[in-house]
N, CA, C and O of each residue as an XYZ file, in Angstrom:
844
protein
N     -13.863      6.066    -56.547
C     -14.365      7.395    -56.872
C     -13.425      8.061    -57.875
O     -12.206      7.950    -57.745
N     -13.978      8.751    -58.871
C     -13.168      9.362    -59.911
C     -13.103     10.865    -59.712
O     -13.944     11.449    -59.028
N     -12.095     11.487    -60.315
C     -12.019     12.936    -60.328
C     -13.106     13.481    -61.241
O     -13.477     12.852    -62.231
N     -13.615     14.666    -60.893
C     -14.752     15.223    -61.626
C     -14.444     15.445    -63.101
O     -15.354     15.389    -63.928
N     -13.175     15.698    -63.456
C     -12.819     16.016    -64.835
C     -12.436     14.790    -65.666
O     -12.263     14.907    -66.879
N     -12.302     13.628    -65.046
C     -11.837     12.432    -65.746
C     -13.004     11.699    -66.410
O     -14.130     11.725    -65.914
N     -12.716     11.043    -67.543
C     -13.726     10.202    -68.180
C     -14.021      9.012    -67.270
O     -13.106      8.418    -66.700
N     -15.289      8.672    -67.140
C     -15.727      7.601    -66.235
C     -15.673      6.270    -66.980
O     -16.282      6.117    -68.039
N     -14.943      5.318    -66.422
C     -14.773      3.999    -67.037
C     -15.927      3.092    -66.584
O     -16.153      2.906    -65.388
N     -16.644      2.538    -67.556
C     -17.876      1.796    -67.270
C     -17.778      0.354    -67.729
O     -17.104      0.030    -68.707
N     -18.475     -0.506    -66.988
C     -18.660     -1.891    -67.421
C     -20.154     -2.172    -67.412
O     -20.846     -1.832    -66.453
N     -20.658     -2.796    -68.486
C     -22.087     -3.085    -68.626
C     -22.335     -4.567    -68.388
O     -21.757     -5.417    -69.065
N     -23.201     -4.874    -67.416
C     -23.527     -6.261    -67.093
C     -25.044     -6.415    -67.169
O     -25.765     -6.110    -66.219
N     -25.511     -6.896    -68.323
C     -26.953     -6.981    -68.585
C     -27.175     -8.085    -69.600
O     -26.511     -8.114    -70.636
N     -28.105     -9.002    -69.319
C     -28.297    -10.136    -70.222
C     -29.209     -9.820    -71.406
O     -29.420    -10.679    -72.263
N     -29.758     -8.595    -71.468
C     -30.571     -8.192    -72.609
C     -29.662     -7.504    -73.632
O     -29.278     -6.348    -73.455
N     -29.329     -8.219    -74.689
C     -28.330     -7.718    -75.642
C     -28.771     -6.413    -76.304
O     -27.953     -5.507    -76.469
N     -30.050     -6.295    -76.689
C     -30.505     -5.092    -77.353
C     -30.358     -3.874    -76.451
O     -29.917     -2.815    -76.898
N     -30.732     -4.025    -75.174
C     -30.584     -2.908    -74.248
C     -29.109     -2.583    -74.040
O     -28.719     -1.416    -74.005
N     -28.298     -3.624    -73.904
C     -26.865     -3.416    -73.668
C     -26.207     -2.712    -74.852
O     -25.393     -1.808    -74.666
N     -26.559     -3.124    -76.059
C     -25.985     -2.491    -77.241
C     -26.462     -1.053    -77.379
O     -25.690     -0.171    -77.755
N     -27.739     -0.815    -77.074
C     -28.249      0.558    -77.123
C     -27.555      1.442    -76.104
O     -27.216      2.588    -76.399
N     -27.343      0.914    -74.900
C     -26.655      1.669    -73.860
C     -25.206      1.932    -74.257
O     -24.668      3.007    -73.991
N     -24.575      0.943    -74.897
C     -23.198      1.116    -75.352
C     -23.099      2.256    -76.360
O     -22.196      3.087    -76.262
N     -24.012      2.305    -77.324
C     -23.992      3.379    -78.318
C     -24.240      4.736    -77.665
O     -23.594      5.724    -78.014
N     -25.171      4.781    -76.722
C     -25.489      6.030    -76.034
C     -24.272      6.570    -75.280
O     -23.960      7.758    -75.365
N     -23.595      5.700    -74.548
C     -22.499      6.145    -73.698
C     -21.224      6.386    -74.496
O     -20.444      7.278    -74.163
N     -21.006      5.597    -75.550
C     -19.821      5.798    -76.386
C     -19.858      7.147    -77.100
O     -18.814      7.693    -77.457
N     -21.042      7.676    -77.304
C     -21.186      8.955    -77.998
C     -20.924     10.139    -77.071
O     -20.900     11.282    -77.527
N     -20.729      9.887    -75.797
C     -20.509     10.949    -74.807
C     -19.069     10.872    -74.312
O     -18.696      9.866    -73.709
N     -18.245     11.893    -74.541
C     -16.834     11.834    -74.145
C     -16.611     11.749    -72.639
O     -15.490     11.495    -72.199
N     -17.646     11.956    -71.852
C     -17.488     11.841    -70.396
C     -17.407     10.393    -69.935
O     -17.054     10.125    -68.787
N     -17.738      9.444    -70.839
C     -17.784      8.034    -70.468
C     -16.937      7.186    -71.415
O     -16.817      7.486    -72.603
N     -16.360      6.136    -70.870
C     -15.633      5.153    -71.661
C     -16.107      3.770    -71.221
O     -15.908      3.387    -70.068
N     -16.731      3.020    -72.127
C     -17.171      1.660    -71.813
C     -15.989      0.723    -72.047
O     -15.563      0.518    -73.183
N     -15.465      0.158    -70.959
C     -14.262     -0.672    -71.058
C     -14.589     -2.150    -71.250
O     -13.701     -2.936    -71.580
N     -15.850     -2.542    -71.049
C     -16.206     -3.943    -71.218
C     -17.688     -4.158    -71.022
O     -18.390     -3.287    -70.509
N     -18.164     -5.327    -71.433
C     -19.572     -5.657    -71.282
C     -19.740     -7.164    -71.299
O     -18.916     -7.890    -71.856
N     -20.827     -7.628    -70.677
C     -21.144     -9.045    -70.676
C     -22.619     -9.228    -70.358
O     -23.237     -8.394    -69.697
N     -23.174    -10.341    -70.843
C     -24.538    -10.710    -70.505
C     -24.601    -11.807    -69.466
O     -25.688    -12.217    -69.058
N     -23.422    -12.296    -69.025
C     -23.348    -13.402    -68.070
C     -22.523    -13.016    -66.856
O     -21.552    -12.267    -66.961
N     -22.918    -13.533    -65.708
C     -22.253    -13.142    -64.468
C     -20.799    -13.600    -64.412
O     -19.917    -12.795    -64.115
N     -20.532    -14.868    -64.690
C     -19.185    -15.413    -64.469
C     -18.111    -14.701    -65.294
O     -17.125    -14.232    -64.726
N     -18.275    -14.605    -66.630
C     -17.254    -13.864    -67.381
C     -17.223    -12.390    -67.005
O     -16.172    -11.751    -67.055
N     -18.381    -11.853    -66.627
C     -18.421    -10.461    -66.206
C     -17.581    -10.220    -64.969
O     -16.833     -9.244    -64.909
N     -17.692    -11.093    -63.982
C     -16.899    -10.954    -62.755
C     -15.404    -11.013    -63.055
O     -14.622    -10.246    -62.493
N     -15.011    -11.927    -63.942
C     -13.595    -12.060    -64.282
C     -13.071    -10.801    -64.959
O     -11.985    -10.322    -64.634
N     -13.845    -10.263    -65.904
C     -13.405     -9.058    -66.608
C     -13.396     -7.844    -65.690
O     -12.491     -7.013    -65.768
N     -14.389     -7.736    -64.829
C     -14.451     -6.605    -63.905
C     -13.257     -6.624    -62.954
O     -12.686     -5.576    -62.651
N     -12.883     -7.804    -62.487
C     -11.720     -7.923    -61.600
C     -10.452     -7.444    -62.304
O      -9.574     -6.855    -61.674
N     -10.359     -7.694    -63.597
C      -9.174     -7.299    -64.358
C      -9.217     -5.828    -64.753
O      -8.204     -5.133    -64.674
N     -10.387     -5.351    -65.180
C     -10.501     -4.002    -65.733
C     -10.670     -2.926    -64.659
O     -10.282     -1.778    -64.876
N     -11.239     -3.274    -63.514
C     -11.440     -2.352    -62.392
C     -12.117     -1.046    -62.858
O     -11.532      0.031    -62.740
N     -13.343     -1.146    -63.386
C     -14.047      0.057    -63.850
C     -14.436      0.961    -62.694
O     -14.451      0.540    -61.537
N     -14.753      2.216    -63.023
C     -15.224      3.162    -62.003
C     -16.659      2.863    -61.597
O     -17.032      3.023    -60.435
N     -17.461      2.427    -62.566
C     -18.872      2.118    -62.307
C     -19.251      0.856    -63.080
O     -18.927      0.720    -64.260
N     -19.937     -0.059    -62.408
C     -20.545     -1.209    -63.074
C     -22.040     -0.938    -63.170
O     -22.705     -0.745    -62.153
N     -22.570     -0.922    -64.392
C     -24.007     -0.786    -64.605
C     -24.560     -2.194    -64.731
O     -24.225     -2.913    -65.673
N     -25.403     -2.592    -63.792
C     -25.849     -3.979    -63.712
C     -27.371     -4.045    -63.701
O     -28.030     -3.233    -63.052
N     -27.923     -5.010    -64.417
C     -29.354     -5.259    -64.388
C     -29.667     -6.169    -63.196
O     -28.787     -6.871    -62.698
N     -30.915     -6.152    -62.748
C     -31.293     -7.063    -61.659
C     -31.309     -8.500    -62.144
O     -30.758     -9.385    -61.489
N     -31.941     -8.740    -63.295
C     -32.076    -10.096    -63.830
C     -30.901    -10.398    -64.748
O     -30.731     -9.749    -65.780
N     -30.085    -11.387    -64.373
C     -28.922    -11.786    -65.161
C     -29.050    -13.240    -65.610
O     -28.092    -14.008    -65.521
N     -30.216    -13.607    -66.085
C     -30.441    -14.978    -66.533
C     -30.564    -15.928    -65.358
O     -31.550    -15.888    -64.623
N     -29.569    -16.781    -65.178
C     -29.583    -17.723    -64.065
C     -29.203    -17.060    -62.745
O     -29.320    -17.678    -61.687
N     -28.761    -15.841    -62.796
C     -28.348    -15.120    -61.598
C     -29.111    -13.805    -61.489
O     -29.886    -13.447    -62.375
N     -28.881    -13.097    -60.394
C     -29.439    -11.761    -60.217
C     -28.328    -10.830    -59.748
O     -27.195    -11.247    -59.511
N     -28.689     -9.564    -59.625
C     -27.727     -8.575    -59.127
C     -27.267     -8.908    -57.709
O     -26.181     -8.494    -57.303
N     -28.070     -9.645    -56.956
C     -27.637    -10.074    -55.624
C     -26.378    -10.935    -55.710
O     -25.459    -10.780    -54.906
N     -26.340    -11.837    -56.682
C     -25.155    -12.678    -56.863
C     -23.942    -11.825    -57.216
O     -22.835    -12.072    -56.738
N     -24.167    -10.813    -58.064
C     -23.051     -9.931    -58.411
C     -22.540     -9.186    -57.188
O     -21.333     -9.150    -56.949
N     -23.433     -8.594    -56.416
C     -23.010     -7.797    -55.262
C     -22.309     -8.656    -54.216
O     -21.355     -8.209    -53.581
N     -22.780     -9.887    -54.037
C     -22.148    -10.772    -53.056
C     -20.753    -11.209    -53.490
O     -19.924    -11.568    -52.653
N     -20.490    -11.179    -54.810
C     -19.205    -11.639    -55.324
C     -18.429    -10.516    -56.015
O     -17.447    -10.777    -56.710
N     -18.856     -9.300    -55.829
C     -18.222     -8.166    -56.520
C     -16.734     -8.107    -56.199
O     -16.360     -8.101    -55.026
N     -15.878     -8.064    -57.218
C     -14.437     -8.065    -56.968
C     -13.974     -6.780    -56.292
O     -14.592     -5.731    -56.477
N     -12.894     -6.843    -55.510
C     -12.310     -5.625    -54.945
C     -11.902     -4.673    -56.060
O     -11.404     -5.109    -57.097
N     -12.107     -3.398    -55.857
C     -11.735     -2.413    -56.851
C     -12.696     -2.287    -58.003
O     -12.376     -1.669    -59.018
N     -13.890     -2.875    -57.858
C     -14.859     -2.846    -58.958
C     -15.540     -1.497    -59.110
O     -16.266     -1.291    -60.083
N     -15.336     -0.588    -58.198
C     -15.974      0.715    -58.281
C     -17.411      0.677    -57.793
O     -17.836     -0.274    -57.138
N     -18.153      1.730    -58.126
C     -19.550      1.829    -57.702
C     -20.415      0.898    -58.542
O     -20.076      0.576    -59.681
N     -21.532      0.471    -57.968
C     -22.483     -0.384    -58.686
C     -23.805      0.358    -58.814
O     -24.414      0.745    -57.816
N     -24.238      0.550    -60.051
C     -25.511      1.217    -60.332
C     -26.454      0.204    -60.966
O     -26.182     -0.317    -62.048
N     -27.555     -0.069    -60.293
C     -28.556     -1.004    -60.814
C     -29.475     -0.248    -61.762
O     -30.125      0.717    -61.361
N     -29.531     -0.685    -63.024
C     -30.444     -0.112    -64.011
C     -31.388     -1.231    -64.419
O     -30.976     -2.178    -65.088
N     -32.647     -1.129    -64.022
C     -33.544     -2.271    -64.124
C     -34.973     -1.832    -64.394
O     -35.347     -0.689    -64.132
N     -35.766     -2.755    -64.921
C     -37.189     -2.494    -65.127
C     -37.987     -2.709    -63.846
O     -39.130     -2.260    -63.748
N     -37.404     -3.383    -62.873
C     -38.080     -3.620    -61.609
C     -37.388     -4.703    -60.816
O     -36.650     -5.517    -61.371
N     -37.629     -4.712    -59.508
C     -37.030     -5.726    -58.648
C     -37.857     -5.845    -57.373
O     -38.509     -4.883    -56.968
N     -37.837     -7.018    -56.736
C     -38.565     -7.189    -55.477
C     -38.001     -6.269    -54.401
O     -36.788     -6.081    -54.310
N     -38.885     -5.699    -53.588
C     -38.432     -4.764    -52.558
C     -37.456     -5.419    -51.592
O     -36.482     -4.791    -51.177
N     -37.704     -6.677    -51.228
C     -36.800     -7.355    -50.289
C     -35.388     -7.426    -50.860
O     -34.408     -7.222    -50.144
N     -35.292     -7.718    -52.165
C     -33.971     -7.787    -52.787
C     -33.342     -6.405    -52.890
O     -32.125     -6.270    -52.773
N     -34.156     -5.378    -53.108
C     -33.629     -4.015    -53.148
C     -32.971     -3.657    -51.815
O     -31.898     -3.055    -51.784
N     -33.617     -4.029    -50.731
C     -33.051     -3.729    -49.417
C     -31.752     -4.482    -49.190
O     -30.809     -3.935    -48.619
N     -31.693     -5.739    -49.633
C     -30.463     -6.512    -49.476
C     -29.351     -5.942    -50.353
O     -28.193     -5.916    -49.934
N     -29.675     -5.493    -51.539
C     -28.676     -4.881    -52.406
C     -28.084     -3.629    -51.757
O     -26.880     -3.391    -51.843
N     -28.922     -2.842    -51.116
C     -28.442     -1.645    -50.425
C     -27.512     -2.044    -49.290
O     -26.468     -1.423    -49.092
N     -27.885     -3.074    -48.546
C     -27.034     -3.544    -47.443
C     -25.682     -4.049    -47.964
O     -24.672     -3.963    -47.266
N     -25.670     -4.569    -49.184
C     -24.438     -5.091    -49.763
C     -23.565     -3.999    -50.376
O     -22.458     -4.278    -50.836
N     -24.053     -2.763    -50.386
C     -23.225     -1.658    -50.852
C     -23.583     -1.087    -52.207
O     -22.777     -0.356    -52.783
N     -24.766     -1.390    -52.746
C     -25.190     -0.813    -54.014
C     -25.205      0.713    -53.912
O     -25.660      1.266    -52.911
N     -24.710      1.389    -54.945
C     -24.627      2.856    -54.908
C     -25.871      3.544    -55.429
O     -26.132      4.690    -55.065
N     -26.651      2.875    -56.275
C     -27.823      3.541    -56.817
C     -28.761      2.580    -57.518
O     -28.362      1.500    -57.954
N     -30.027      2.993    -57.619
C     -31.048      2.246    -58.344
C     -31.673      3.192    -59.349
O     -32.147      4.268    -58.985
N     -31.677      2.795    -60.614
C     -32.189      3.640    -61.686
C     -33.132      2.809    -62.554
O     -32.798      1.687    -62.934
N     -34.291      3.349    -62.864
C     -35.267      2.640    -63.693
C     -34.875      2.727    -65.163
O     -34.348      3.747    -65.606
N     -35.130      1.658    -65.925
C     -34.777      1.647    -67.340
C     -35.594      2.646    -68.151
O     -35.196      3.009    -69.258
N     -36.730      3.097    -67.620
C     -37.548      4.025    -68.385
C     -37.119      5.484    -68.226
O     -37.764      6.365    -68.796
N     -36.056      5.771    -67.471
C     -35.616      7.155    -67.321
C     -35.048      7.664    -68.641
O     -34.721      6.875    -69.527
N     -34.934      8.966    -68.767
C     -34.393      9.564    -69.985
C     -32.880      9.344    -70.047
O     -32.246      9.107    -69.019
N     -32.300      9.421    -71.246
C     -30.840      9.286    -71.356
C     -30.084     10.277    -70.484
O     -29.071      9.922    -69.882
N     -30.562     11.516    -70.409
C     -29.867     12.513    -69.589
C     -29.938     12.155    -68.105
O     -28.968     12.341    -67.371
N     -31.096     11.638    -67.663
C     -31.223     11.234    -66.259
C     -30.286     10.069    -65.938
O     -29.672     10.025    -64.872
N     -30.189      9.129    -66.877
C     -29.296      7.992    -66.666
C     -27.846      8.455    -66.581
O     -27.107      8.029    -65.694
N     -27.441      9.318    -67.496
C     -26.071      9.824    -67.476
C     -25.781     10.573    -66.174
O     -24.700     10.441    -65.601
N     -26.754     11.359    -65.714
C     -26.565     12.086    -64.457
C     -26.405     11.115    -63.293
O     -25.601     11.362    -62.395
N     -27.152     10.020    -63.293
C     -27.048      9.020    -62.232
C     -25.684      8.339    -62.255
O     -25.077      8.126    -61.206
N     -25.200      7.997    -63.451
C     -23.881      7.378    -63.573
C     -22.814      8.323    -63.034
O     -21.946      7.914    -62.262
N     -22.881      9.580    -63.441
C     -21.900     10.574    -63.012
C     -21.929     10.732    -61.496
O     -20.881     10.833    -60.857
N     -23.132     10.753    -60.924
C     -23.260     10.959    -59.478
C     -22.637      9.809    -58.689
O     -21.880     10.052    -57.750
N     -22.942      8.563    -59.052
C     -22.394      7.445    -58.280
C     -20.891      7.326    -58.490
O     -20.173      6.883    -57.594
N     -20.405      7.722    -59.678
C     -18.957      7.689    -59.924
C     -18.227      8.652    -59.002
O     -17.078      8.417    -58.629
N     -18.901      9.740    -58.637
C     -18.304     10.726    -57.734
C     -18.547     10.395    -56.265
O     -18.186     11.170    -55.379
N     -19.156      9.247    -56.015
C     -19.329      8.806    -54.634
C     -20.670      9.105    -54.021
O     -20.870      8.845    -52.834
N     -21.603      9.644    -54.792
C     -22.925      9.919    -54.254
C     -23.763      8.638    -54.213
O     -23.458      7.661    -54.896
N     -24.804      8.659    -53.415
C     -25.695      7.516    -53.255
C     -27.081      7.906    -53.736
O     -27.650      8.892    -53.268
N     -27.631      7.131    -54.677
C     -28.929      7.433    -55.275
C     -29.882      6.271    -55.017
O     -30.001      5.362    -55.839
N     -30.550      6.306    -53.885
C     -31.486      5.248    -53.494
C     -32.849      5.876    -53.244
O     -32.951      6.867    -52.520
N     -33.894      5.312    -53.835
C     -35.237      5.849    -53.648
C     -35.637      5.829    -52.176
O     -35.322      4.897    -51.437
N     -36.337      6.883    -51.776
C     -36.716      7.029    -50.379
C     -37.573      5.862    -49.889
O     -37.501      5.495    -48.717
N     -38.381      5.278    -50.774
C     -39.271      4.208    -50.284
C     -38.473      2.999    -49.826
O     -38.886      2.300    -48.901
N     -37.333      2.744    -50.461
C     -36.492      1.635    -50.021
C     -35.840      1.960    -48.675
O     -35.787      1.116    -47.780
N     -35.349      3.186    -48.546
C     -34.741      3.584    -47.287
C     -35.770      3.578    -46.145
O     -35.454      3.193    -45.019
N     -36.991      4.006    -46.446
C     -38.040      4.004    -45.425
C     -38.390      2.581    -45.003
O     -38.696      2.338    -43.836
N     -38.347      1.642    -45.943
C     -38.613      0.247    -45.607
C     -37.552     -0.302    -44.674
O     -37.859     -1.079    -43.770
N     -36.305      0.096    -44.886
C     -35.230     -0.331    -43.990
C     -35.482      0.180    -42.583
O     -35.337     -0.552    -41.604
N     -35.865      1.455    -42.497
C     -36.130      2.039    -41.186
C     -37.276      1.298    -40.494
O     -37.191      0.995    -39.304
N     -38.349      1.007    -41.240
C     -39.516      0.355    -40.650
C     -39.198     -1.045    -40.159
O     -39.800     -1.514    -39.193
N     -38.261     -1.716    -40.811
C     -37.956     -3.102    -40.472
C     -36.808     -3.243    -39.474
O     -36.454     -4.355    -39.083
N     -36.240     -2.135    -39.071
C     -35.014     -2.211    -38.272
C     -35.284     -2.016    -36.788
O     -36.320     -1.496    -36.373
N     -34.308     -2.454    -36.013
C     -34.275     -2.150    -34.587
C     -32.965     -1.438    -34.318
O     -31.932     -1.813    -34.874
N     -32.988     -0.430    -33.484
C     -31.801      0.398    -33.269
C     -30.790     -0.319    -32.373
O     -31.141     -0.768    -31.282
N     -29.518     -0.431    -32.832
C     -28.471     -1.005    -31.991
C     -27.924      0.048    -31.030
O     -28.371      1.195    -31.032
N     -26.958     -0.349    -30.214
C     -26.278      0.629    -29.380
C     -25.645      1.674    -30.288
O     -25.021      1.337    -31.294
N     -25.809      2.936    -29.930
C     -25.403      3.998    -30.841
C     -24.102      4.643    -30.387
O     -23.786      4.702    -29.199
N     -23.355      5.127    -31.391
C     -22.123      5.854    -31.111
C     -22.435      7.338    -31.164
O     -23.522      7.738    -31.579
N     -21.477      8.153    -30.742
C     -21.650      9.603    -30.786
C     -20.836     10.179    -31.940
O     -19.846      9.590    -32.374
N     -21.270     11.348    -32.432
C     -20.594     12.010    -33.539
C     -20.108     13.388    -33.115
O     -20.721     14.046    -32.275
N     -18.999     13.814    -33.708
C     -18.562     15.190    -33.544
C     -19.444     16.083    -34.420
O     -20.154     15.587    -35.294
N     -19.401     17.391    -34.189
C     -20.194     18.312    -35.001
C     -19.762     18.248    -36.463
O     -20.598     18.347    -37.361
N     -18.461     18.082    -36.707
C     -17.986     17.974    -38.087
C     -18.519     16.705    -38.747
O     -18.932     16.739    -39.906
N     -18.514     15.598    -38.029
C     -19.044     14.348    -38.584
C     -20.521     14.488    -38.908
O     -20.984     13.996    -39.937
N     -21.268     15.162    -38.027
C     -22.695     15.365    -38.298
C     -22.899     16.225    -39.543
O     -23.802     15.960    -40.337
N     -22.071     17.247    -39.718
C     -22.184     18.116    -40.892
C     -21.883     17.341    -42.169
O     -22.560     17.523    -43.181
N     -20.877     16.482    -42.130
C     -20.533     15.663    -43.295
C     -21.665     14.685    -43.597
O     -22.005     14.471    -44.761
N     -22.249     14.092    -42.561
C     -23.363     13.166    -42.766
C     -24.576     13.881    -43.351
O     -25.282     13.314    -44.185
N     -24.825     15.107    -42.930
C     -25.940     15.863    -43.512
C     -25.708     16.069    -45.010
O     -26.638     15.942    -45.806
N     -24.477     16.384    -45.389
C     -24.167     16.537    -46.804
C     -24.366     15.248    -47.569
O     -24.880     15.255    -48.688
N     -23.958     14.134    -46.963
C     -24.135     12.826    -47.596
C     -25.611     12.537    -47.835
O     -25.991     12.105    -48.923
N     -26.440     12.772    -46.830
C     -27.869     12.481    -46.951
C     -28.557     13.400    -47.958
O     -29.618     13.064    -48.485
N     -27.956     14.552    -48.222
C     -28.494     15.461    -49.233
C     -28.011     15.097    -50.633
O     -28.369     15.761    -51.606
N     -27.190     14.033    -50.741
C     -26.711     13.573    -52.037
C     -25.539     14.348    -52.582
O     -25.290     14.308    -53.787
N     -24.796     15.066    -51.722
C     -23.698     15.903    -52.186
C     -22.407     15.100    -52.330
O     -22.192     14.115    -51.624
N     -21.573     15.526    -53.232
C     -20.261     14.915    -53.426
C     -19.282     15.448    -52.384
O     -19.591     16.396    -51.662
N     -18.102     14.835    -52.309
C     -17.064     15.324    -51.390
C     -16.730     16.784    -51.668
O     -16.557     17.579    -50.744
N     -16.643     17.128    -52.954
C     -16.295     18.495    -53.321
C     -17.349     19.478    -52.834
O     -17.014     20.547    -52.324
N     -18.617     19.123    -52.988
C     -19.701     20.003    -52.538
C     -19.702     20.132    -51.018
O     -19.898     21.225    -50.487
N     -19.484     19.020    -50.318
C     -19.452     19.069    -48.848
C     -18.276     19.920    -48.382
O     -18.404     20.713    -47.450
N     -17.129     19.748    -49.039
C     -15.954     20.541    -48.674
C     -16.222     22.031    -48.845
O     -15.821     22.843    -48.011
N     -16.903     22.382    -49.934
C     -17.216     23.796    -50.181
C     -18.158     24.324    -49.104
O     -17.978     25.441    -48.619
N     -19.151     23.541    -48.727
C     -20.104     23.973    -47.704
C     -19.429     24.194    -46.354
O     -19.794     25.100    -45.604
N     -18.434     23.348    -46.055
C     -17.779     23.406    -44.746
C     -16.487     24.211    -44.780
O     -15.754     24.247    -43.792
N     -16.200     24.861    -45.917
C     -14.958     25.622    -46.072
C     -13.756     24.755    -45.713
O     -12.875     25.168    -44.958
N     -13.740     23.561    -46.262
C     -12.699     22.589    -45.960
C     -12.116     22.074    -47.270
O     -12.462     22.567    -48.344
N     -11.236     21.088    -47.182
C     -10.637     20.478    -48.369
C     -11.272     19.112    -48.620
O     -11.824     18.500    -47.707
N     -11.189     18.639    -49.868
C     -11.728     17.329    -50.187
C     -10.994     16.229    -49.426
O     -11.612     15.248    -49.011
N      -9.690     16.379    -49.240
C      -8.926     15.360    -48.507
C      -9.389     15.277    -47.060
O      -9.423     14.192    -46.478
N      -9.743     16.411    -46.479
C     -10.236     16.406    -45.095
C     -11.602     15.730    -45.012
O     -11.893     15.017    -44.052
N     -12.429     15.960    -46.017
C     -13.754     15.323    -46.037
C     -13.595     13.817    -46.205
O     -14.292     13.047    -45.544
N     -12.686     13.385    -47.082
C     -12.427     11.959    -47.251
C     -11.964     11.338    -45.936
O     -12.370     10.229    -45.587
N     -11.113     12.060    -45.211
C     -10.627     11.549    -43.927
C     -11.780     11.414    -42.932
O     -11.824     10.457    -42.159
N     -12.708     12.365    -42.949
C     -13.868     12.291    -42.046
C     -14.747     11.102    -42.409
O     -15.248     10.406    -41.526
N     -14.937     10.866    -43.708
C     -15.718      9.700    -44.120
C     -15.047      8.406    -43.647
O     -15.732      7.480    -43.211
N     -13.727      8.335    -43.728
C     -13.038      7.139    -43.270
C     -13.246      6.933    -41.778
O     -13.414      5.803    -41.321
N     -13.235      8.030    -41.014
C     -13.518      7.942    -39.576
C     -14.924      7.392    -39.342
O     -15.138      6.565    -38.456
N     -15.871      7.861    -40.141
C     -17.252      7.402    -39.999
C     -17.384      5.936    -40.391
O     -18.099      5.176    -39.736
N     -16.689      5.532    -41.472
C     -16.699      4.120    -41.856
C     -16.209      3.254    -40.703
O     -16.825      2.243    -40.364
N     -15.096      3.662    -40.106
C     -14.524      2.884    -39.004
C     -15.442      2.892    -37.783
O     -15.619      1.868    -37.122
N     -16.016      4.043    -37.494
C     -16.854      4.186    -36.303
C     -18.126      3.335    -36.405
O     -18.574      2.755    -35.416
N     -18.698      3.268    -37.606
C     -19.960      2.552    -37.797
C     -19.778      1.186    -38.451
O     -20.753      0.493    -38.744
N     -18.525      0.806    -38.676
C     -18.199     -0.522    -39.222
C     -18.900     -0.765    -40.543
O     -19.565     -1.786    -40.719
N     -18.753      0.180    -41.484
C     -19.297      0.022    -42.825
C     -18.164      0.195    -43.827
O     -17.074      0.650    -43.480
N     -18.441     -0.182    -45.095
C     -17.389     -0.139    -46.109
C     -17.725      0.749    -47.303
O     -16.881      0.945    -48.177
N     -18.934      1.287    -47.356
C     -19.313      2.094    -48.508
C     -20.243      3.217    -48.075
O     -20.815      3.188    -46.985
N     -20.382      4.207    -48.954
C     -21.263      5.331    -48.650
C     -22.723      4.899    -48.582
O     -23.484      5.425    -47.769
N     -23.126      3.945    -49.426
C     -24.518      3.494    -49.379
C     -24.813      2.781    -48.066
O     -25.894      2.951    -47.503
N     -23.866      1.982    -47.568
C     -24.051      1.342    -46.267
C     -24.092      2.385    -45.158
O     -24.853      2.254    -44.199
N     -23.266      3.426    -45.296
C     -23.267      4.501    -44.308
C     -24.623      5.198    -44.272
O     -25.152      5.474    -43.195
N     -25.193      5.485    -45.455
C     -26.518      6.097    -45.525
C     -27.541      5.223    -44.819
O     -28.356      5.718    -44.040
N     -27.500      3.928    -45.090
C     -28.461      3.011    -44.496
C     -28.387      3.026    -42.974
O     -29.411      3.130    -42.298
N     -27.167      2.921    -42.435
C     -26.991      2.871    -40.983
C     -27.426      4.178    -40.333
O     -28.069      4.172    -39.284
N     -27.071      5.307    -40.964
C     -27.429      6.605    -40.385
C     -28.934      6.798    -40.361
O     -29.486      7.218    -39.344
N     -29.610      6.498    -41.468
C     -31.064      6.661    -41.502
C     -31.729      5.677    -40.555
O     -32.725      6.006    -39.910
N     -31.186      4.479    -40.472
C     -31.780      3.439    -39.646
C     -31.665      3.738    -38.162
O     -32.592      3.460    -37.401
N     -30.527      4.307    -37.736
C     -30.268      4.391    -36.301
C     -29.927      5.774    -35.775
O     -29.940      5.991    -34.563
N     -29.618      6.727    -36.674
C     -29.118      8.020    -36.194
C     -29.830      9.213    -36.819
O     -29.336     10.337    -36.740
N     -30.988      8.982    -37.439
C     -31.674     10.066    -38.112
C     -32.016     11.219    -37.203
O     -32.068     12.360    -37.661
N     -32.251     10.964    -35.934
C     -32.608     12.022    -35.013
C     -31.408     12.855    -34.563
O     -31.576     13.914    -33.959
N     -30.199     12.378    -34.857
C     -28.995     13.098    -34.418
C     -28.373     13.934    -35.521
O     -27.470     14.725    -35.247
N     -28.823     13.785    -36.756
C     -28.175     14.450    -37.885
C     -28.924     15.711    -38.287
O     -28.517     16.398    -39.223
């Protein structure tokens, strides 16, 4: 997660060169973003991402011989948030990508401003997943044994489900960002998840009636 005032370091992983070059020109023209690397192939992309440790990886679903599923399963530590920008993907794979920790799904036909807003949001730790994918997870799931939450944890989870950043949640709760981060870590440990997108999935799947 990056500070709100810092330039967001991006890596582009897309096998369509024309789209990748167009996206590079679009983002390079905006001082809020810095594209630190790009690739059309998974293997060199993984190596560069491991070295560069970008804040956000913008990845297409179709990567030639691979897909975004292969990237998410092998995503290097410290790779930052993963934002899928794609023309389309099978619903089953979308659900698996969410389970693997994908931070957002964005259609290639969105406007440049919408895309930039999505990049900024996931860089700040927000989760941008279409409701139909989340609803499919709920429909296909069975509820495990559930844990209990404190009132503060429930308030933080409500902010998360509303798509708010740590700073926004802290303001709502008259708290500090460090305290909100600590609460999220407690929730990660309590629910055995590693990312905010996984936390969203588990909460909607099993705890929607408690939040």
